[in-house]
N, C-alpha and C positions, 0 to 999 in steps of 0.2 A: 161269859158276858154277865152273869149275875141277875139280880132282881131289880136292876136300876130303871131309870126313866129314859126313854128315847130322847136324844137331843134334837131330833127333827120334829116329832109330833107331840112330845111332852107327856106321853102316856106311859103307864107301867108296862115294861116289855113282856112280863110273864102273865099279865092279866088282860091287857087290851087285845082285841081280835087281831090287830096288825097295825103297821104304820100307814098313816094316810098321807105322809109327806115324802115317800120314797119313789119318785117318778121313774127312775131308771132300772130299778131292780125288778126281776120277775116276781110275781106273786108266788107265795109258798105253794108248791104242788104243780105250778105251771112250768117249772124248769125242765129242760130236756132230761130224759132218763129217770124221772120220778113219777111213779104210778102207784095207784092203789092206796092213797091216803084216806083214812077215815076223817069224817068232819071235825073230830076233836083231836087229831094228831098235830100237836104244836111242833113248830121248828125246834130242834134240839138246842139251838144256840140262842135265838132271840125270842122264842115263845109265840110267834105269830101263828094264827090258824090258817088252814088251807084256803087259798083264794084271796088272801090279804098280803099286802106288801111287807117285806122284811124290815125290821127296825134298823136304824142307822148303826153301822158297825158290825152287823151280823156277818160271820165268816162263811155262812152257808149261801147267802144270797148271791145271785148271778146278775150281771148287767145285761139288759136286753139290747143295748146299743154297741157293746164292745165284743170283739172276738179275737182269739189268738191266731197264730199262723195256720193252724189246722181248721179254723172256722168254728171252734168251740167257744161258748160263752166264757167270759172272764169273770172271776170272783169280783163282786162289787167292791170289796175292800182294796182291790189292786187296780181299779180302772180309773180313767181320768174323770169320769162323772162323779165318783165318790170323792175324789180329791178336790174337785170344785166345791162340793157341798161342805167338805171338811174345812177348806179355806174360808168359805163364807161364815162358818161357825167359829173360826179361829182355832181349829184343832189341828194337831199333828197327826200324820198317818200312824196307824198302830204299829207297834214293834212286834212282829210275828216271826217266830223262829221255826 
């Protein structure tokens, strides 16, 4: 993801505490199966701090509203809510291999 600017909140992804415009993503550290983060443990992809929303396009963020067939949260990049936000911004979904 690099040192860019978040397309939703306009803040620097590695310097801001987190995205203030990511309504559907879990806050970093609130995702299921993540425990024991220190207060300064930034997300390895988008740089958000624990308790703050992941930046737009983060591959770690999980959607709070979507789940797969097993009931597990879906990566935000692959859910309908992310796609709605991408469409509103005129962006194409990421090409992830």
